[in-house]
N, C-alpha and C positions, 0 to 999 in steps of 0.2 A: 255576316252570316254566322249562324249558331247551330251547332249540332245537338247539344243537349245541355242541360243544366245540372250541375253537381251540387248546387246549394240546397239546403233544406227548404221546405215549402215556406214561402213568405206570405204576406197578407194578400187578400184578394186584389185583383187588378180592377180598380174602380170603373164603373160605367162611364162611357163618354157622354158629354152633354149632347142633347138633341134627341134624334130618333133612336128607337131601339135597334139592336143589331138585326139585320135581315137574316132569315133562316130559310135555307133551301135544301130540299132533298131530291136528288135525281134518281128516278127508278131505273132508267136504262143505264147500262155500263157506258162510261164516258172514256173515249180514247185519250191517252195521256197527253198527246200534243194539243188536243183541243182544250183540255183542262188548263194546261200551262198558258195558252193564249188567252183564255177567258180570265184566268187569275190576273195576268198582267194588265189586261184592259180594265178590270174592276179596281185593282189596286191604284192604277193611275187616276181613275175617276174619283176614288176616295180621297187621294192626296190633293186633288184639285177641287174638292168640295162638291163634286157632281153626283155622288152616289153615297148611299149609306154603307156602313160596315156590313160584313157578310160572313156567315158560317155556311159552308157548302158541304153537304154530306153526299157521298157517292161511292160507287165501286168502279174499278178499272178492269179491263180484260187482263189476262195474265201477262206480266211484264216485269222487267228489272229496271231499277233506276240507279244511276251512279251520282252520288253527291260530290261535292268539291274536294273531298279527301279520299275518294275511292282509289283503291290500288288495283291495277289490272289483274294481278295474281289472284284476287279474291273473286273474280268471275270464273267459275269452274265449268260452266256449260252455257251454251247459247240456245237453250231450249225455247226461250221467249225473246221478244224484242228487248233491246237495251237502250235506255234513254239517258243521255247526260242531262243533268238538271242543276240549277243554281242553288239549290238548298244545301245546307251544311250536311256533313255526314259521309258515309261510304255507300256500299251497295245495299239495297233493300228490294223486297219483292212486294208487288201489289197484284191483287187478283180477286176474283169472285169470293164472296164470303168474308171479305175483310172490309170493315167500315173505315173509309178514309174521310177525314174531316179537314177541309181546307179553311183556314181562317184569314180573313182580310180585315184586320183591325188597325185603327189609327192610334198608335201609341203616343203621338204628340198630344192627343186629346185625353189620354188616360194617364199612364205613367211611362215616360220614356226610359224604361229600364228593361233591357233585354233579358237579363237573368231572372228578374222577377216575372216576366212574361212566361218564360219557359218553365219556371217553377210552378206557375199557376196551371200550365198545360199538364204537367205531371200530376198535380193535385186533382185536376179534372178527370184524368184517366183513373187514378186510384179510387176516387169517390164513385165513379161509374162501376168499376169492378166490385167495390164493396157492396153495391146494391144487389149484386148477384152472388154474394157470399164468397168472393175471391179477394184474397189479400195481395194487393200489388205493392211493390216496394221499389225505391230508388237504390242504385248501387254506384258507389264511387268508381269512376273509371269505366263503367259500362253503361251504354246509352239506352234509354227507353225505360219501360216499366217491367219489372220482373216478378215472377212467382216462384216460391220455393217448391222443389220437387223431391222430397225425401223418399218417395216411392221409387225413384231412379237411382238413389244412392246418396251417400253423405256428400254434402256440399253442392248437389245438383240444383240448378235453377234454370228456368226457361223464360224467355222474353215473350210477353203477350202483347206489347204495344211499342211502336216506334215513334220517335219525335224528330222532325227535321224542319227547320224554318229558314226563311230569308227575310230581310227587311229592305224595303225600297222607300226612301223618303219617309221613314218611320212607319210605313204601312207594312204589316206582316203578310207573308205569302207562305204557302205550303201549310204544314200542321202536324196531324197525328194519323197513325194507322193502327186500328185496334183489330186484333184477330178474333173474329167471331166464329166462323166456320170455314176458313179457307182450306185448300188442299196443302197440308204442311209439307208434302213431298216436293212441292214446287220451290221450297226454300233451299233445296239441295244443290241448286245450280250456282249458288253464291255462298260466300262467307258473310252471313248477315251482320252488317255494321262492323265488319272486321273482327268479330269475336270468334276465335277458332278453338278456344279451350273446350274439350269434349264434355266438360261438366255443364256447359251452358248451351241450351238448345232453344227451340221455338215451340210455343204452345198456342192454344186458342181456348175460348170458352167451351167449345164442343169437345176438344181434347181433354179438358178437365171434367167432362161429364155434365156440362151445363148446357142443355139444349134450348137456346133462345133464338129468336128471329131478329133480323136487322131492325124492323120497326120497334121491337121491344127495347133494343139497345138504343135506338135513336131517341126514344122517349126519355130514357134516363140521361143520356148525353145532354139533351136540351135542359132538363131540370137542373142538372149539376152545373152546366154552363152558366145558367142565369144566376145561380147562387154565387158564382165566382166573378163573372164578368158583367153582369147586369142583364136587363130585360132583352128579350128577342121578340120578333114578330115575323110571320110568314112574309117572304119577299113579295113586294108589290109587283103587279104585272108590268108596270111601266119600267121596271129595272131590267127586264129580260134582255133588251139589246146590249146591256153592259155585261151580260153573262150568258152568251148564247151557247147552246149545246145542240148536237145533231138530233 
């Protein structure tokens, strides 16, 4: 399990041989427990050669998740349901207006290098932000992708995207969460990713004055994904039983 990568961006993660990565976007909000069950089923099918790799874009209802390193003291309020999860990391928030991208990729058929995979996820987010005129950056010892906020004071930075993954039989689970237009007040119930320094907060594209829709973000995410990971294609209908949602 990996929480974040502190390495500089490496080379692209090459495309796996065979079919392009299946691409799915869920319009309805997906309950977290349903998403976990669906990811587990799809990852097992990929490991066994019964399904194609998948990127799944979705939103969740408001909730908090606790990664494998979560500290109980970092849960400040129980305003929303709290889910323990097998991904790396600490507490994070998911909710409407946040684009969650779950990746189920077979690293055995690509490059079995976890650091390189997470570095490529970071690059994916940074390139997506750049398309909207936002400079995202990595920070040693601080998880996710950050933007500088000189308007808030010297040394102030805000996180705009989180990363948390898990591997099972070299198939990845979980992924990234990019803040497009979530209610930032909902982050107040946790210490996001354990970062309590008051200079470091949370932001979104909307908070930065960039009004974009989720479909607009999705289009850029797919373009930049293909540049880094290889081609994708809409998920075929016959794959639906391996990734059922309500």
